[in-house]
N, CA, C and O atoms as a Maestro MAE file, in Angstrom:
{
 s_m_m2io_version
 :::
 2.0.0
}

f_m_ct {
 s_m_title
 :::
 protein
 m_atom[264] {
  # First column is atom index #
  i_m_mmod_type
  r_m_x_coord
  r_m_y_coord
  r_m_z_coord
  i_m_residue_number
  s_m_chain_name
  s_m_pdb_residue_name
  s_m_pdb_atom_name
  i_m_atomic_number
  :::
  1 25 20.523 44.310 -2.919 1 A "UNK " " N  " 7
  2 3 19.941 43.167 -2.953 1 A "UNK " " CA " 6
  3 2 20.776 42.057 -2.437 1 A "UNK " " C  " 6
  4 15 21.866 41.900 -2.987 1 A "UNK " " O  " 8
  5 25 20.448 41.270 -1.482 2 A "UNK " " N  " 7
  6 3 21.113 40.261 -0.868 2 A "UNK " " CA " 6
  7 2 20.478 38.817 -0.945 2 A "UNK " " C  " 6
  8 15 19.271 38.594 -0.853 2 A "UNK " " O  " 8
  9 25 21.412 37.919 -1.117 3 A "UNK " " N  " 7
  10 3 20.923 36.511 -1.170 3 A "UNK " " CA " 6
  11 2 20.912 35.865 0.241 3 A "UNK " " C  " 6
  12 15 21.908 35.294 0.686 3 A "UNK " " O  " 8
  13 25 19.787 35.975 0.906 4 A "UNK " " N  " 7
  14 3 19.753 35.616 2.268 4 A "UNK " " CA " 6
  15 2 20.047 34.143 2.509 4 A "UNK " " C  " 6
  16 15 20.645 33.760 3.515 4 A "UNK " " O  " 8
  17 25 19.599 33.311 1.535 5 A "UNK " " N  " 7
  18 3 19.838 31.901 1.728 5 A "UNK " " CA " 6
  19 2 21.054 31.167 0.968 5 A "UNK " " C  " 6
  20 15 21.512 30.086 1.338 5 A "UNK " " O  " 8
  21 25 21.481 31.843 -0.060 6 A "UNK " " N  " 7
  22 3 22.607 31.196 -0.797 6 A "UNK " " CA " 6
  23 2 23.840 31.905 -0.639 6 A "UNK " " C  " 6
  24 15 23.846 33.130 -0.766 6 A "UNK " " O  " 8
  25 25 24.969 31.219 -0.355 7 A "UNK " " N  " 7
  26 3 26.253 31.710 -0.288 7 A "UNK " " CA " 6
  27 2 26.707 31.985 -1.693 7 A "UNK " " C  " 6
  28 15 26.103 31.407 -2.597 7 A "UNK " " O  " 8
  29 25 27.667 32.773 -1.980 8 A "UNK " " N  " 7
  30 3 28.067 33.132 -3.301 8 A "UNK " " CA " 6
  31 2 28.476 31.919 -4.192 8 A "UNK " " C  " 6
  32 15 28.272 31.913 -5.407 8 A "UNK " " O  " 8
  33 25 29.072 30.880 -3.508 9 A "UNK " " N  " 7
  34 3 29.520 29.736 -4.294 9 A "UNK " " CA " 6
  35 2 28.495 28.678 -4.285 9 A "UNK " " C  " 6
  36 15 28.833 27.495 -4.234 9 A "UNK " " O  " 8
  37 25 27.131 29.079 -4.335 10 A "UNK " " N  " 7
  38 3 26.075 28.147 -4.526 10 A "UNK " " CA " 6
  39 2 25.954 27.052 -3.288 10 A "UNK " " C  " 6
  40 15 25.458 25.936 -3.451 10 A "UNK " " O  " 8
  41 25 26.393 27.454 -2.233 11 A "UNK " " N  " 7
  42 3 26.179 26.488 -1.075 11 A "UNK " " CA " 6
  43 2 25.171 27.120 -0.167 11 A "UNK " " C  " 6
  44 15 24.945 28.329 -0.128 11 A "UNK " " O  " 8
  45 25 24.581 26.201 0.561 12 A "UNK " " N  " 7
  46 3 23.286 26.657 1.373 12 A "UNK " " CA " 6
  47 2 23.714 26.346 2.804 12 A "UNK " " C  " 6
  48 15 24.298 25.311 3.124 12 A "UNK " " O  " 8
  49 25 23.383 27.300 3.613 13 A "UNK " " N  " 7
  50 3 23.482 27.238 5.120 13 A "UNK " " CA " 6
  51 2 22.224 26.447 5.663 13 A "UNK " " C  " 6
  52 15 21.319 26.144 4.886 13 A "UNK " " O  " 8
  53 25 22.179 26.135 6.920 14 A "UNK " " N  " 7
  54 3 21.016 25.374 7.342 14 A "UNK " " CA " 6
  55 2 19.668 26.004 7.043 14 A "UNK " " C  " 6
  56 15 18.690 25.336 6.708 14 A "UNK " " O  " 8
  57 25 19.665 27.392 7.186 15 A "UNK " " N  " 7
  58 3 18.422 28.123 6.844 15 A "UNK " " CA " 6
  59 2 18.110 27.850 5.323 15 A "UNK " " C  " 6
  60 15 16.976 27.540 4.957 15 A "UNK " " O  " 8
  61 25 19.022 27.963 4.579 16 A "UNK " " N  " 7
  62 3 18.844 27.722 3.126 16 A "UNK " " CA " 6
  63 2 18.496 26.293 2.723 16 A "UNK " " C  " 6
  64 15 17.766 26.017 1.771 16 A "UNK " " O  " 8
  65 25 19.135 25.328 3.605 17 A "UNK " " N  " 7
  66 3 18.685 23.945 3.352 17 A "UNK " " CA " 6
  67 2 17.270 23.748 3.684 17 A "UNK " " C  " 6
  68 15 16.553 23.097 2.924 17 A "UNK " " O  " 8
  69 25 16.803 24.283 4.802 18 A "UNK " " N  " 7
  70 3 15.427 24.165 5.295 18 A "UNK " " CA " 6
  71 2 14.526 24.760 4.243 18 A "UNK " " C  " 6
  72 15 13.515 24.131 3.931 18 A "UNK " " O  " 8
  73 25 14.796 25.897 3.676 19 A "UNK " " N  " 7
  74 3 13.927 26.570 2.680 19 A "UNK " " CA " 6
  75 2 13.891 25.745 1.483 19 A "UNK " " C  " 6
  76 15 12.848 25.476 0.887 19 A "UNK " " O  " 8
  77 25 15.129 25.322 1.120 20 A "UNK " " N  " 7
  78 3 15.121 24.338 -0.276 20 A "UNK " " CA " 6
  79 2 14.472 22.964 -0.076 20 A "UNK " " C  " 6
  80 15 13.914 22.397 -1.016 20 A "UNK " " O  " 8
  81 25 14.546 22.422 1.168 21 A "UNK " " N  " 7
  82 3 13.842 21.116 1.225 21 A "UNK " " CA " 6
  83 2 12.312 21.339 1.835 21 A "UNK " " C  " 6
  84 15 11.534 20.389 1.923 21 A "UNK " " O  " 8
  85 25 11.996 22.537 2.201 22 A "UNK " " N  " 7
  86 3 10.784 22.689 2.804 22 A "UNK " " CA " 6
  87 2 10.513 22.190 4.207 22 A "UNK " " C  " 6
  88 15 9.384 21.950 4.635 22 A "UNK " " O  " 8
  89 25 11.662 22.052 4.903 23 A "UNK " " N  " 7
  90 3 11.667 21.403 6.162 23 A "UNK " " CA " 6
  91 2 11.709 22.571 7.252 23 A "UNK " " C  " 6
  92 15 12.000 23.705 6.871 23 A "UNK " " O  " 8
  93 25 11.461 22.356 8.434 24 A "UNK " " N  " 7
  94 3 11.621 23.306 9.480 24 A "UNK " " CA " 6
  95 2 13.015 23.389 9.729 24 A "UNK " " C  " 6
  96 15 13.684 22.377 9.518 24 A "UNK " " O  " 8
  97 25 13.636 24.546 10.192 25 A "UNK " " N  " 7
  98 3 14.974 24.772 10.428 25 A "UNK " " CA " 6
  99 2 15.507 23.847 11.524 25 A "UNK " " C  " 6
  100 15 16.639 23.373 11.428 25 A "UNK " " O  " 8
  101 25 14.733 23.591 12.535 26 A "UNK " " N  " 7
  102 3 15.159 22.761 13.635 26 A "UNK " " CA " 6
  103 2 15.329 21.256 13.109 26 A "UNK " " C  " 6
  104 15 16.275 20.551 13.461 26 A "UNK " " O  " 8
  105 25 14.350 20.844 12.259 27 A "UNK " " N  " 7
  106 3 14.605 19.597 11.714 27 A "UNK " " CA " 6
  107 2 15.752 19.400 10.874 27 A "UNK " " C  " 6
  108 15 16.283 18.292 10.799 27 A "UNK " " O  " 8
  109 25 16.192 20.443 10.207 28 A "UNK " " N  " 7
  110 3 17.396 20.354 9.507 28 A "UNK " " CA " 6
  111 2 18.664 20.305 10.380 28 A "UNK " " C  " 6
  112 15 19.644 19.653 10.022 28 A "UNK " " O  " 8
  113 25 18.635 20.952 11.448 29 A "UNK " " N  " 7
  114 3 19.714 20.800 12.503 29 A "UNK " " CA " 6
  115 2 19.825 19.441 13.085 29 A "UNK " " C  " 6
  116 15 20.908 18.885 13.265 29 A "UNK " " O  " 8
  117 25 18.570 18.877 13.400 30 A "UNK " " N  " 7
  118 3 18.557 17.588 13.838 30 A "UNK " " CA " 6
  119 2 19.110 16.662 12.973 30 A "UNK " " C  " 6
  120 15 19.919 15.849 13.420 30 A "UNK " " O  " 8
  121 25 18.766 16.656 11.665 31 A "UNK " " N  " 7
  122 3 19.222 15.751 10.714 31 A "UNK " " CA " 6
  123 2 20.636 15.862 10.398 31 A "UNK " " C  " 6
  124 15 21.320 14.894 10.068 31 A "UNK " " O  " 8
  125 25 21.125 17.215 10.516 32 A "UNK " " N  " 7
  126 3 22.657 17.338 10.295 32 A "UNK " " CA " 6
  127 2 23.300 16.693 11.429 32 A "UNK " " C  " 6
  128 15 24.211 15.909 11.164 32 A "UNK " " O  " 8
  129 25 22.974 16.893 12.699 33 A "UNK " " N  " 7
  130 3 23.574 16.347 13.856 33 A "UNK " " CA " 6
  131 2 23.538 14.725 13.736 33 A "UNK " " C  " 6
  132 15 24.490 14.060 14.145 33 A "UNK " " O  " 8
  133 25 22.513 14.189 13.215 34 A "UNK " " N  " 7
  134 3 22.384 12.833 13.209 34 A "UNK " " CA " 6
  135 2 22.953 12.191 11.793 34 A "UNK " " C  " 6
  136 15 22.786 11.010 11.490 34 A "UNK " " O  " 8
  137 25 23.617 13.111 11.014 35 A "UNK " " N  " 7
  138 3 24.138 12.586 9.712 35 A "UNK " " CA " 6
  139 2 23.260 12.124 8.747 35 A "UNK " " C  " 6
  140 15 23.635 11.293 7.920 35 A "UNK " " O  " 8
  141 25 22.080 12.587 8.756 36 A "UNK " " N  " 7
  142 3 20.998 12.205 7.919 36 A "UNK " " CA " 6
  143 2 20.969 13.139 6.618 36 A "UNK " " C  " 6
  144 15 20.235 12.824 5.682 36 A "UNK " " O  " 8
  145 25 21.632 14.092 6.570 37 A "UNK " " N  " 7
  146 3 21.716 15.156 5.447 37 A "UNK " " CA " 6
  147 2 23.046 15.290 4.815 37 A "UNK " " C  " 6
  148 15 24.032 15.374 5.548 37 A "UNK " " O  " 8
  149 25 23.174 15.317 3.547 38 A "UNK " " N  " 7
  150 3 24.494 15.423 2.964 38 A "UNK " " CA " 6
  151 2 24.995 16.953 3.181 38 A "UNK " " C  " 6
  152 15 24.504 17.878 2.532 38 A "UNK " " O  " 8
  153 25 25.898 17.117 4.038 39 A "UNK " " N  " 7
  154 3 26.500 18.386 4.228 39 A "UNK " " CA " 6
  155 2 27.830 18.379 4.923 39 A "UNK " " C  " 6
  156 15 28.202 17.375 5.532 39 A "UNK " " O  " 8
  157 25 28.555 19.466 4.852 40 A "UNK " " N  " 7
  158 3 29.865 19.453 5.361 40 A "UNK " " CA " 6
  159 2 30.004 20.620 6.429 40 A "UNK " " C  " 6
  160 15 29.304 21.628 6.335 40 A "UNK " " O  " 8
  161 25 30.855 20.465 7.365 41 A "UNK " " N  " 7
  162 3 31.150 21.642 8.266 41 A "UNK " " CA " 6
  163 2 32.366 22.337 7.727 41 A "UNK " " C  " 6
  164 15 33.443 21.748 7.632 41 A "UNK " " O  " 8
  165 25 32.197 23.577 7.378 42 A "UNK " " N  " 7
  166 3 33.234 24.469 6.734 42 A "UNK " " CA " 6
  167 2 33.490 25.585 7.832 42 A "UNK " " C  " 6
  168 15 32.586 26.385 8.073 42 A "UNK " " O  " 8
  169 25 34.581 25.649 8.435 43 A "UNK " " N  " 7
  170 3 34.959 26.720 9.354 43 A "UNK " " CA " 6
  171 2 33.837 26.737 10.424 43 A "UNK " " C  " 6
  172 15 33.360 27.802 10.815 43 A "UNK " " O  " 8
  173 25 33.408 25.475 10.909 44 A "UNK " " N  " 7
  174 3 32.406 25.345 11.999 44 A "UNK " " CA " 6
  175 2 30.976 25.613 11.633 44 A "UNK " " C  " 6
  176 15 30.073 25.646 12.469 44 A "UNK " " O  " 8
  177 25 30.809 25.805 10.336 45 A "UNK " " N  " 7
  178 3 29.299 26.043 9.944 45 A "UNK " " CA " 6
  179 2 28.922 25.002 8.885 45 A "UNK " " C  " 6
  180 15 29.691 24.626 8.001 45 A "UNK " " O  " 8
  181 25 27.650 24.565 9.059 46 A "UNK " " N  " 7
  182 3 27.139 23.482 8.085 46 A "UNK " " CA " 6
  183 2 26.840 24.250 6.790 46 A "UNK " " C  " 6
  184 15 26.322 25.362 6.684 46 A "UNK " " O  " 8
  185 25 27.291 23.392 5.791 47 A "UNK " " N  " 7
  186 3 26.749 23.908 4.402 47 A "UNK " " CA " 6
  187 2 26.549 22.696 3.428 47 A "UNK " " C  " 6
  188 15 27.175 21.639 3.512 47 A "UNK " " O  " 8
  189 25 25.659 22.970 2.557 48 A "UNK " " N  " 7
  190 3 25.428 21.879 1.594 48 A "UNK " " CA " 6
  191 2 25.234 22.592 0.232 48 A "UNK " " C  " 6
  192 15 25.333 23.816 0.144 48 A "UNK " " O  " 8
  193 25 24.942 21.756 -0.882 49 A "UNK " " N  " 7
  194 3 24.662 22.413 -2.077 49 A "UNK " " CA " 6
  195 2 23.249 21.785 -2.711 49 A "UNK " " C  " 6
  196 15 22.828 20.680 -2.370 49 A "UNK " " O  " 8
  197 25 22.669 22.528 -3.551 50 A "UNK " " N  " 7
  198 3 21.434 22.063 -4.161 50 A "UNK " " CA " 6
  199 2 21.629 20.675 -4.787 50 A "UNK " " C  " 6
  200 15 20.767 19.802 -4.691 50 A "UNK " " O  " 8
  201 25 22.688 20.519 -5.374 51 A "UNK " " N  " 7
  202 3 23.057 19.281 -6.128 51 A "UNK " " CA " 6
  203 2 23.152 18.136 -5.146 51 A "UNK " " C  " 6
  204 15 22.621 17.058 -5.416 51 A "UNK " " O  " 8
  205 25 23.848 18.340 -3.949 52 A "UNK " " N  " 7
  206 3 23.883 17.298 -2.890 52 A "UNK " " CA " 6
  207 2 22.542 16.984 -2.374 52 A "UNK " " C  " 6
  208 15 22.287 15.823 -2.055 52 A "UNK " " O  " 8
  209 25 21.627 17.956 -2.259 53 A "UNK " " N  " 7
  210 3 20.324 17.830 -1.582 53 A "UNK " " CA " 6
  211 2 19.536 17.149 -2.597 53 A "UNK " " C  " 6
  212 15 18.835 16.232 -2.170 53 A "UNK " " O  " 8
  213 25 19.492 17.394 -3.858 54 A "UNK " " N  " 7
  214 3 18.747 16.869 -5.018 54 A "UNK " " CA " 6
  215 2 19.086 15.350 -5.029 54 A "UNK " " C  " 6
  216 15 18.187 14.519 -5.153 54 A "UNK " " O  " 8
  217 25 20.439 14.985 -4.892 55 A "UNK " " N  " 7
  218 3 20.717 13.467 -4.973 55 A "UNK " " CA " 6
  219 2 20.144 12.798 -3.785 55 A "UNK " " C  " 6
  220 15 19.606 11.696 -3.889 55 A "UNK " " O  " 8
  221 25 20.251 13.501 -2.529 56 A "UNK " " N  " 7
  222 3 19.667 12.897 -1.420 56 A "UNK " " CA " 6
  223 2 18.246 12.834 -1.466 56 A "UNK " " C  " 6
  224 15 17.660 11.891 -0.934 56 A "UNK " " O  " 8
  225 25 17.632 13.751 -2.054 57 A "UNK " " N  " 7
  226 3 16.030 13.551 -2.170 57 A "UNK " " CA " 6
  227 2 15.742 12.323 -3.116 57 A "UNK " " C  " 6
  228 15 14.822 11.552 -2.844 57 A "UNK " " O  " 8
  229 25 16.500 12.155 -4.181 58 A "UNK " " N  " 7
  230 3 16.133 11.012 -5.150 58 A "UNK " " CA " 6
  231 2 16.362 9.822 -4.439 58 A "UNK " " C  " 6
  232 15 15.583 8.894 -4.659 58 A "UNK " " O  " 8
  233 25 17.401 9.638 -3.518 59 A "UNK " " N  " 7
  234 3 17.763 8.493 -2.732 59 A "UNK " " CA " 6
  235 2 16.473 8.178 -1.798 59 A "UNK " " C  " 6
  236 15 15.932 7.074 -1.722 59 A "UNK " " O  " 8
  237 25 16.113 9.254 -1.158 60 A "UNK " " N  " 7
  238 3 15.013 9.099 -0.092 60 A "UNK " " CA " 6
  239 2 13.704 8.546 -0.706 60 A "UNK " " C  " 6
  240 15 12.995 7.710 -0.146 60 A "UNK " " O  " 8
  241 25 13.442 9.133 -1.993 61 A "UNK " " N  " 7
  242 3 12.070 8.797 -2.637 61 A "UNK " " CA " 6
  243 2 12.150 7.376 -3.097 61 A "UNK " " C  " 6
  244 15 11.124 6.699 -3.171 61 A "UNK " " O  " 8
  245 25 13.400 6.863 -3.430 62 A "UNK " " N  " 7
  246 3 13.563 5.530 -3.852 62 A "UNK " " CA " 6
  247 2 13.389 4.508 -2.611 62 A "UNK " " C  " 6
  248 15 12.915 3.383 -2.776 62 A "UNK " " O  " 8
  249 25 13.776 4.952 -1.465 63 A "UNK " " N  " 7
  250 3 13.533 4.136 -0.139 63 A "UNK " " CA " 6
  251 2 12.188 4.080 0.143 63 A "UNK " " C  " 6
  252 15 11.810 3.118 0.812 63 A "UNK " " O  " 8
  253 25 11.356 4.919 -0.229 64 A "UNK " " N  " 7
  254 3 9.955 4.866 0.252 64 A "UNK " " CA " 6
  255 2 9.031 4.149 -0.765 64 A "UNK " " C  " 6
  256 15 7.860 3.933 -0.452 64 A "UNK " " O  " 8
  257 25 9.523 3.770 -1.987 65 A "UNK " " N  " 7
  258 3 8.827 2.904 -2.892 65 A "UNK " " CA " 6
  259 2 9.163 1.641 -2.792 65 A "UNK " " C  " 6
  260 15 10.325 1.341 -2.518 65 A "UNK " " O  " 8
  261 25 8.165 0.658 -3.004 66 A "UNK " " N  " 7
  262 3 8.304 -0.722 -3.009 66 A "UNK " " CA " 6
  263 2 8.785 -1.160 -1.598 66 A "UNK " " C  " 6
  264 15 8.981 -2.351 -1.355 66 A "UNK " " O  " 8
  :::
 }
 m_bond[263] {
  # First column is bond index #
  i_m_from
  i_m_to
  i_m_order
  :::
  1 1 2 1
  2 2 3 1
  3 3 4 2
  4 3 5 1
  5 5 6 1
  6 6 7 1
  7 7 8 2
  8 7 9 1
  9 9 10 1
  10 10 11 1
  11 11 12 2
  12 11 13 1
  13 13 14 1
  14 14 15 1
  15 15 16 2
  16 15 17 1
  17 17 18 1
  18 18 19 1
  19 19 20 2
  20 19 21 1
  21 21 22 1
  22 22 23 1
  23 23 24 2
  24 23 25 1
  25 25 26 1
  26 26 27 1
  27 27 28 2
  28 27 29 1
  29 29 30 1
  30 30 31 1
  31 31 32 2
  32 31 33 1
  33 33 34 1
  34 34 35 1
  35 35 36 2
  36 35 37 1
  37 37 38 1
  38 38 39 1
  39 39 40 2
  40 39 41 1
  41 41 42 1
  42 42 43 1
  43 43 44 2
  44 43 45 1
  45 45 46 1
  46 46 47 1
  47 47 48 2
  48 47 49 1
  49 49 50 1
  50 50 51 1
  51 51 52 2
  52 51 53 1
  53 53 54 1
  54 54 55 1
  55 55 56 2
  56 55 57 1
  57 57 58 1
  58 58 59 1
  59 59 60 2
  60 59 61 1
  61 61 62 1
  62 62 63 1
  63 63 64 2
  64 63 65 1
  65 65 66 1
  66 66 67 1
  67 67 68 2
  68 67 69 1
  69 69 70 1
  70 70 71 1
  71 71 72 2
  72 71 73 1
  73 73 74 1
  74 74 75 1
  75 75 76 2
  76 75 77 1
  77 77 78 1
  78 78 79 1
  79 79 80 2
  80 79 81 1
  81 81 82 1
  82 82 83 1
  83 83 84 2
  84 83 85 1
  85 85 86 1
  86 86 87 1
  87 87 88 2
  88 87 89 1
  89 89 90 1
  90 90 91 1
  91 91 92 2
  92 91 93 1
  93 93 94 1
  94 94 95 1
  95 95 96 2
  96 95 97 1
  97 97 98 1
  98 98 99 1
  99 99 100 2
  100 99 101 1
  101 101 102 1
  102 102 103 1
  103 103 104 2
  104 103 105 1
  105 105 106 1
  106 106 107 1
  107 107 108 2
  108 107 109 1
  109 109 110 1
  110 110 111 1
  111 111 112 2
  112 111 113 1
  113 113 114 1
  114 114 115 1
  115 115 116 2
  116 115 117 1
  117 117 118 1
  118 118 119 1
  119 119 120 2
  120 119 121 1
  121 121 122 1
  122 122 123 1
  123 123 124 2
  124 123 125 1
  125 125 126 1
  126 126 127 1
  127 127 128 2
  128 127 129 1
  129 129 130 1
  130 130 131 1
  131 131 132 2
  132 131 133 1
  133 133 134 1
  134 134 135 1
  135 135 136 2
  136 135 137 1
  137 137 138 1
  138 138 139 1
  139 139 140 2
  140 139 141 1
  141 141 142 1
  142 142 143 1
  143 143 144 2
  144 143 145 1
  145 145 146 1
  146 146 147 1
  147 147 148 2
  148 147 149 1
  149 149 150 1
  150 150 151 1
  151 151 152 2
  152 151 153 1
  153 153 154 1
  154 154 155 1
  155 155 156 2
  156 155 157 1
  157 157 158 1
  158 158 159 1
  159 159 160 2
  160 159 161 1
  161 161 162 1
  162 162 163 1
  163 163 164 2
  164 163 165 1
  165 165 166 1
  166 166 167 1
  167 167 168 2
  168 167 169 1
  169 169 170 1
  170 170 171 1
  171 171 172 2
  172 171 173 1
  173 173 174 1
  174 174 175 1
  175 175 176 2
  176 175 177 1
  177 177 178 1
  178 178 179 1
  179 179 180 2
  180 179 181 1
  181 181 182 1
  182 182 183 1
  183 183 184 2
  184 183 185 1
  185 185 186 1
  186 186 187 1
  187 187 188 2
  188 187 189 1
  189 189 190 1
  190 190 191 1
  191 191 192 2
  192 191 193 1
  193 193 194 1
  194 194 195 1
  195 195 196 2
  196 195 197 1
  197 197 198 1
  198 198 199 1
  199 199 200 2
  200 199 201 1
  201 201 202 1
  202 202 203 1
  203 203 204 2
  204 203 205 1
  205 205 206 1
  206 206 207 1
  207 207 208 2
  208 207 209 1
  209 209 210 1
  210 210 211 1
  211 211 212 2
  212 211 213 1
  213 213 214 1
  214 214 215 1
  215 215 216 2
  216 215 217 1
  217 217 218 1
  218 218 219 1
  219 219 220 2
  220 219 221 1
  221 221 222 1
  222 222 223 1
  223 223 224 2
  224 223 225 1
  225 225 226 1
  226 226 227 1
  227 227 228 2
  228 227 229 1
  229 229 230 1
  230 230 231 1
  231 231 232 2
  232 231 233 1
  233 233 234 1
  234 234 235 1
  235 235 236 2
  236 235 237 1
  237 237 238 1
  238 238 239 1
  239 239 240 2
  240 239 241 1
  241 241 242 1
  242 242 243 1
  243 243 244 2
  244 243 245 1
  245 245 246 1
  246 246 247 1
  247 247 248 2
  248 247 249 1
  249 249 250 1
  250 250 251 1
  251 251 252 2
  252 251 253 1
  253 253 254 1
  254 254 255 1
  255 255 256 2
  256 255 257 1
  257 257 258 1
  258 258 259 1
  259 259 260 2
  260 259 261 1
  261 261 262 1
  262 262 263 1
  263 263 264 2
  :::
 }
}
């Protein structure tokens, strides 16, 4: 049994980020390039964590209200 979307230390690659957020993978890559998503490049690969993404989602929903 393999965890296709989550790395062992609870980090998500772009495919995992897309699945987690319900976005298309290409959208995730575009947002990463534009600096719109909370993620770090580690050894040349993008990664983020569910905690970072949850915080980002909370901020996004706040911006759309009022």
